[in-house]
C-alpha positions in Angstrom: 0.0 0.0 0.0 2.9 2.3 0.9 4.5 1.8 -2.5 1.2 2.3 -4.3 0.7 5.6 -2.4 4.2 6.8 -3.3 3.7 5.8 -6.9 0.3 7.6 -7.0 1.8 10.8 -5.5 4.8 10.6 -7.9 2.4 10.2 -10.8 0.3 13.1 -9.6 3.4 15.3 -9.1 4.5 14.5 -12.7 1.1 15.3 -14.0 1.0 18.7 -12.2 4.5 19.5 -13.3 3.6 18.7 -16.9 0.5 20.9 -16.8 2.5 23.7 -15.2 5.1 23.5 -17.9 2.3 23.6 -20.6 0.8 26.7 -19.0 4.1 28.4 -18.7 4.8 27.5 -22.4 1.5 28.9 -23.5 1.9 32.3 -21.8 5.7 32.8 -22.0 6.8 35.2 -24.7 9.4 34.7 -27.4 11.7 37.1 -25.7 13.2 38.9 -28.6 13.2 41.0 -31.6 11.4 44.2 -32.6 10.9 45.7 -36.1 9.8 49.0 -37.6 8.9 49.8 -41.2 8.6 53.4 -42.4 6.9 53.9 -45.8 8.7 56.0 -48.5 6.1 58.8 -48.1 6.5 58.8 -44.3 10.3 59.3 -44.3 12.2 62.6 -44.5 14.2 61.6 -47.6 11.7 59.5 -49.5 13.4 56.3 -48.5 11.8 53.1 -47.1 13.3 52.7 -43.7 13.5 49.2 -42.1 14.7 48.9 -38.6 15.3 45.8 -36.4 16.5 44.9 -33.0 17.8 41.3 -32.9 17.1 39.8 -29.4 18.5 36.4 -28.3 19.3 35.1 -24.9 22.6 33.7 -23.8 26.1 34.5 -25.0 25.9 35.0 -28.7 28.1 36.2 -31.5 27.3 38.4 -34.5 29.4 38.5 -37.6 28.9 41.0 -40.4 29.8 40.0 -44.0 29.7 41.8 -47.4 29.3 38.9 -49.9 29.9 39.5 -53.6 27.6 38.4 -56.3 28.1 34.8 -57.4 27.3 33.2 -60.8 26.4 29.5 -61.2 26.3 27.1 -64.2 23.0 25.4 -65.0 24.4 22.1 -63.6 25.2 23.5 -60.2 22.8 22.8 -57.3 22.4 24.3 -53.9 21.4 22.4 -50.8 18.1 23.6 -49.3 18.3 22.0 -45.9 17.4 18.4 -46.9 16.3 19.2 -50.4 18.4 19.8 -53.5 17.0 22.6 -55.7 18.1 24.0 -59.0 20.2 27.2 -58.5 19.4 30.5 -60.1 22.0 31.8 -62.5 23.1 34.4 -59.9 23.1 34.7 -56.1 22.9 38.4 -55.5 25.6 40.3 -53.6 24.4 40.9 -50.0 25.2 42.1 -46.5 24.8 39.3 -44.1 24.5 39.9 -40.3 25.1 36.3 -39.1 24.4 34.8 -35.7 26.2 31.4 -35.8 24.2 28.5 -34.4 20.8 30.2 -34.5 18.3 29.3 -37.2 16.1 32.3 -37.2 18.3 35.3 -36.2 20.3 36.3 -39.3 19.5 39.5 -41.3 20.2 40.2 -45.0 20.3 43.2 -47.3 21.0 42.5 -50.9 22.4 44.6 -53.8 18.9 45.4 -55.0 17.9 46.8 -51.7 15.8 43.8 -50.6 16.2 43.6 -46.8 14.9 40.7 -44.6 14.8 40.0 -40.9 12.3 38.4 -38.6 10.4 38.4 -35.3 9.3 35.2 -33.7 5.5 35.1 -33.6 4.0 31.8 -32.3 0.8 30.7 -33.9 -1.8 28.3 -32.6 -0.6 25.6 -35.0 1.3 22.7 -33.5 0.9 20.4 -36.5 0.8 21.6 -40.1 2.1 19.7 -43.2 5.8 19.4 -43.5 7.4 17.9 -46.6 11.0 16.8 -47.1 12.3 18.4 -43.9 10.4 21.6 -44.4 11.8 25.2 -44.8 13.0 27.3 -41.9 16.5 28.7 -41.7 17.1 28.9 -45.4 13.9 30.9 -46.2 15.4 34.3 -45.5 18.7 33.4 -47.2 17.0 32.4 -50.4 15.0 35.6 -50.4 18.2 37.6 -50.1 20.0 35.5 -52.7 17.2 35.5 -55.3 14.8 38.4 -54.9 15.1 41.7 -56.7 12.1 43.3 -55.1 10.3 42.9 -51.8 7.1 41.6 -53.6 9.2 39.0 -55.4 10.7 38.1 -52.0 7.2 37.7 -50.5 6.0 35.5 -53.3 9.2 33.4 -53.2 8.8 32.9 -49.4 5.2 32.0 -49.9 6.1 29.5 -52.7 8.7 27.8 -50.5 6.3 27.5 -47.5 3.5 26.1 -49.7 5.9 23.5 -51.2 7.9 22.4 -48.1 5.9 23.6 -45.1 7.3 26.0 -42.5 9.0 24.2 -39.6 8.7 26.8 -36.8 5.5 27.6 -34.8 5.2 31.0 -36.5 7.1 34.1 -37.4 6.8 37.6 -39.0 9.3 38.3 -41.7 10.0 41.9 -42.5 10.7 42.2 -46.2 11.4 45.6 -47.7 13.0 47.2 -50.7 13.5 50.8 -52.0 9.8 51.1 -53.0 7.7 49.0 -50.5 7.7 47.3 -47.1 5.8 44.1 -46.4 5.1 42.1 -43.2 5.0 38.4 -44.0 3.4 36.1 -41.4 4.4 32.5 -41.6 2.4 29.7 -39.8 3.7 26.3 -39.1 2.9 24.1 -42.1 1.8 25.5 -45.4 0.0 28.7 -44.6 1.1 32.3 -44.8 -0.2 35.9 -45.2 1.5 39.2 -46.1 0.4 42.8 -45.9 2.0 45.8 -47.5 2.8 48.7 -45.2 1.1 51.8 -46.7 3.6 54.2 -48.2 2.6 57.1 -45.9 2.4 55.0 -42.7 4.7 53.3 -40.1 4.3 49.7 -38.8 5.8 48.0 -35.8 6.1 44.3 -34.8 7.0 42.8 -31.5 6.7 39.0 -31.4 3.0 38.6 -32.3 1.1 38.8 -35.5 -0.1 42.3 -36.4 -2.2 41.7 -39.6 -5.9 41.9 -38.8 -8.5 42.5 -41.6 -7.4 41.1 -45.0 -8.6 41.3 -48.6 -6.8 38.8 -50.9 -8.7 40.2 -53.8 -6.4 43.3 -53.4 -3.0 41.8 -54.4 -1.3 45.2 -54.3 -1.7 45.2 -50.5 -2.4 41.6 -49.5 -0.8 38.2 -50.6 -1.3 34.9 -48.9 -2.6 31.3 -48.9 -6.0 31.3 -50.7 -7.5 29.1 -48.0 -6.3 31.1 -45.1 -9.8 31.7 -43.8 -11.2 28.3 -44.5 -8.2 26.6 -42.7 -8.9 28.7 -39.6 -12.5 27.6 -39.7 -11.5 23.9 -40.0 -9.2 24.2 -37.0 -11.9 25.9 -34.9 -10.0 29.1 -34.7 -12.6 31.2 -36.5 -16.4 31.2 -36.5 -17.9 33.9 -38.7 -21.2 33.9 -36.9 -19.6 34.4 -33.5 -16.4 36.3 -34.4 -17.7 38.6 -37.2 -15.3 39.7 -40.0 -12.1 37.6 -40.2 -9.1 38.9 -38.2 -5.9 37.0 -39.0 -4.1 37.8 -35.8 -7.1 36.9 -33.7 -7.6 33.6 -35.5 -3.9 32.5 -35.8 -1.8 34.1 -33.1 -0.9 32.2 -29.9 -3.1 33.9 -27.2 -0.2 34.0 -24.7 1.9 35.9 -27.3 -0.9 38.2 -28.5 -1.9 39.2 -24.9 1.5 39.4 -23.3 2.5 42.7 -21.8 6.0 42.5 -23.2 4.8 42.4 -26.8 1.9 44.7 -26.5 3.9 47.4 -24.8 6.8 47.4 -27.3 4.5 47.7 -30.3 2.3 50.3 -28.6 5.4 52.1 -27.3 6.7 52.6 -30.8 3.4 53.5 -32.4 2.5 56.0 -29.7 5.8 57.8 -30.3 5.2 58.4 -34.0 1.4 58.5 -34.5 -0.4 61.7 -35.5 -3.2 60.7 -33.2 -3.1 59.1 -29.7 -3.0 55.3 -30.0 -5.4 53.7 -27.4 -3.6 51.2 -25.2 -6.0 48.4 -26.0 -6.2 45.5 -28.3 -6.1 45.1 -31.2 -3.4 47.6 -31.8 -3.3 49.1 -35.4 -1.3 47.4 -38.1 0.2 50.8 -39.0 -0.3 54.5 -38.2 0.2 57.8 -40.0 3.1 59.7 -38.4 2.8 63.2 -36.9 5.9 64.1 -38.9 8.2 62.4 -41.4 10.9 60.2 -39.8 14.6 60.2 -40.3 17.2 57.5 -39.7 18.0 59.3 -36.4 14.3 59.2 -35.4 14.1 55.5 -36.1 17.4 54.7 -34.3 16.0 56.6 -31.2 12.9 54.3 -31.2 15.2 51.2 -31.3 16.9 52.6 -28.1 13.6 53.2 -26.3 13.4 52.2 -22.6 9.8 53.5 -22.0 11.0 56.8 -20.7 8.1 58.6 -19.2 5.7 55.6 -19.8 4.3 53.0 -17.4 5.2 49.7 -19.0 2.4 47.8 -17.2 -0.4 47.2 -19.7 -3.2 46.5 -17.3 -3.7 45.9 -13.5 -4.6 42.3 -14.2 -1.5 41.6 -16.3 1.0 39.2 -14.9 3.9 40.8 -13.0 6.7 42.0 -15.2 10.1 40.4 -15.0 13.1 42.7 -15.2 13.6 42.1 -18.9 9.9 42.8 -19.8 10.1 46.2 -18.2 13.3 47.2 -19.9 11.9 48.3 -23.2 12.3 47.9 -27.0 16.0 47.8 -26.3 16.7 45.3 -23.5 19.5 43.3 -22.1 19.2 40.4 -24.6 19.4 42.8 -27.7 22.5 41.6 -29.5 22.6 43.9 -32.5 20.5 46.5 -34.3 20.2 48.1 -37.7 18.4 50.7 -39.8 18.3 50.0 -43.5 18.0 53.3 -45.5 16.6 52.2 -48.8 16.6 55.2 -51.3 15.4 54.9 -54.9 16.5 58.3 -56.2 20.2 57.5 -56.6 22.3 54.5 -57.7 22.0 51.5 -55.4 25.7 51.6 -54.4 25.0 54.9 -52.7 21.3 54.8 -52.1 21.4 51.7 -49.9 22.9 52.3 -46.5 23.0 49.9 -43.6 23.2 51.8 -40.3 24.6 49.2 -37.9 24.8 49.1 -34.1 27.5 46.6 -33.1 25.9 46.1 -29.6 22.7 47.1 -27.8 21.8 50.4 -29.4 21.0 52.3 -26.2 24.7 52.4 -25.3 26.3 52.0 -28.8 26.6 53.9 -32.1 24.8 53.5 -35.4 27.6 53.4 -38.0 26.8 53.8 -41.7 27.8 51.3 -44.4 27.0 52.1 -48.0 26.4 49.0 -50.1 28.9 50.3 -52.6 31.6 50.4 -50.0 32.4 46.7 -50.4 33.9 44.8 -47.5 33.4 45.6 -43.9 36.5 46.7 -42.0 38.6 43.9 -40.7 37.3 42.5 -37.4 33.6 42.8 -38.3 33.3 39.0 -38.8 35.0 35.7 -39.3 36.0 35.0 -42.9 33.0 34.5 -45.1 33.9 30.9 -46.2 34.3 29.8 -42.6 30.9 31.4 -41.8 29.2 29.6 -44.7 30.7 26.3 -43.5 29.4 27.1 -40.0 26.0 28.0 -41.5 25.7 24.6 -43.3 27.0 22.5 -40.4 24.5 23.9 -37.9 26.9 23.9 -34.9 24.3 25.2 -32.5 26.2 24.3 -29.3 29.6 25.4 -30.3 31.1 27.8 -27.6 31.9 31.3 -28.5 35.3 32.4 -27.2 35.7 36.2 -27.0 38.2 37.6 -29.4 38.9 41.3 -28.6 40.2 41.9 -32.1 36.6 41.5 -33.3 34.2 44.5 -33.3 31.3 42.6 -31.7 33.2 41.6 -28.6 34.8 45.1 -28.2 31.4 47.0 -28.4 29.6 44.4 -26.3 32.2 44.4 -23.6 32.1 48.2 -23.5 28.3 48.0 -23.1 28.6 45.6 -20.2 31.3 47.5 -18.3 30.2 51.1 -18.6 29.0 52.2 -15.2 25.5 53.9 -14.8 27.1 57.1 -13.5 29.0 57.4 -16.8 26.0 57.2 -19.1 25.4 60.9 -19.5 29.0 61.3 -20.8 28.5 58.3 -23.1 25.2 59.7 -24.5 26.9 63.0 -25.3 29.6 61.1 -27.2 27.0 59.0 -29.1 25.2 62.2 -30.1 28.5 63.7 -31.3 29.6 60.8 -33.4 26.2 60.1 -35.0 25.6 63.8 -35.7 28.9 64.0 -37.5 27.9 60.9 -39.5 24.6 62.5 -40.6 26.3 65.8 -41.3 29.0 64.2 -43.5 26.7 61.8 -45.3 25.4 64.4 -47.9 28.7 65.8 -49.1 30.3 62.3 -49.1 27.5 61.0 -51.3 27.5 64.0 -53.6 31.2 63.4 -54.3 30.7 59.6 -54.7 28.0 60.3 -57.2 30.4 62.4 -59.3 33.0 59.7 -59.1 30.7 56.7 -59.7 30.6 56.7 -63.5 34.2 57.6 -64.2 36.2 56.3 -61.2 34.1 53.6 -59.6 37.0 52.3 -57.4 37.5 55.9 -56.1 33.8 56.2 -55.2 34.0 52.8 -53.4 37.1 53.9 -51.5 35.4 57.2 -50.5 32.3 55.4 -49.1 34.5 52.8 -47.3 36.7 55.5 -45.7 33.6 57.4 -44.6 32.3 54.3 -42.8 35.7 53.5 -41.4 36.2 57.0 -40.2 32.9 57.0 -38.2 33.8 53.5 -36.9 37.1 54.8 -35.6 35.4 57.9 -34.1 33.1 55.5 -32.2 36.1 53.5 -30.9 37.7 56.8 -29.8 34.5 58.0 -28.1 34.3 54.7 -26.1 38.0 55.1 -25.1 37.4 58.8 -24.2 34.4 57.8 -22.0 36.4 55.3 -20.1 39.4 57.6 -19.7 37.3 60.5 -18.5 35.5 58.2 -16.1 38.7 56.9 -14.7 40.0 60.4 -14.3 36.9 61.8 -12.6 37.0 59.0 -10.0 40.5 60.1 -9.0 39.9 63.8 -8.8 40.0 65.2 -5.2 36.9 67.4 -5.7 34.9 64.3 -6.7 
């Protein structure tokens, strides 16, 4: 009897533990990633602006590569996870912000101005049809290598998902070019939906689907699986008599994600800063808003740095208590890297496409410009491309990262971690000084590069590269100055 009682209690304990884990899994957020898209009519210079914070827990590494265009023969093949597909004639040149060992954290910007990154957005789907291993990690890479426009990228991603099935629970891919910005919602299995961000509006995403009302008869603004509504009905996620007009996010989003304070507050926190009208702090939040004024790269970078200054981050009195990370803001302690892609259509791509990159958490780091036409990143921005590609293909998820202080990522990250709170005012002043100089110099540098581009292309490339390298060196000097001034001030008698 005693053994039976112990066995029963142990079985009951395991059942309770299992249920607890399921509940925690249902409500816990995908802690990471935030994105902003500014339409071309909503920006100060007529560019599409795409901004992204890449958030991932644990000790990570970020490499940045500038990969040249590659040409393939018709006989060549490229491995698509477990599937061999025919290769296009060209793989477009691209900037690759690589996070080794993580399947869904890389960002790309190709030579045509097609930029892609993602935010994890769990769906309600646990099953879904997967064929030949499915598609996951390679989806964004194929978009970068093959698409010449964002619409082409959306259609390619949709085609891949419909053929292979998407392997993750759900995700929003942000796919932009110099004309348009799209939010592409992938669901586990073979369903997807995409909506174009209006040219005169701004959209924000924070780890839950944001597409609501849809109209697939309007392909200029909506693309997706033709049975997206019928499938939701078949799964019991949507009842037209009870729910009214179809709402994609309401039907497909994991409720724990859609209602979590961390996700709601980040999306609302960004929209409330730019909207021309107050954004009610209630669900559903709008897909996009008209801005009160046109936004610059600096404005967008400031949003990526947001820590809810002057805003109570608690969504409602009934919301679960916030952990430290949830209260930190759009920028938080697991933000690994950040960028703003400035995608301009009124000048040659070499000059009009600029990747403003923060090498650490943006709130205590610098956005440094890299024109696509500048070619390679400075030495130290990443491991050699061939080694990185080998790492990408081998999926060494558990390989340890050993700090190498010759690499930019480790230097900037270490600085972020070691700067003392009482030194932040000094640091912010240095950041403002370096970035203001970058913005001030951008116009004359680009004007000269335009003059050189047709007659002395290599000179134009060197000019753009030296501009980026100069700002990078100024950022390093600013960090050094901050540390030296801090050390000095602690020793001064009057302090």
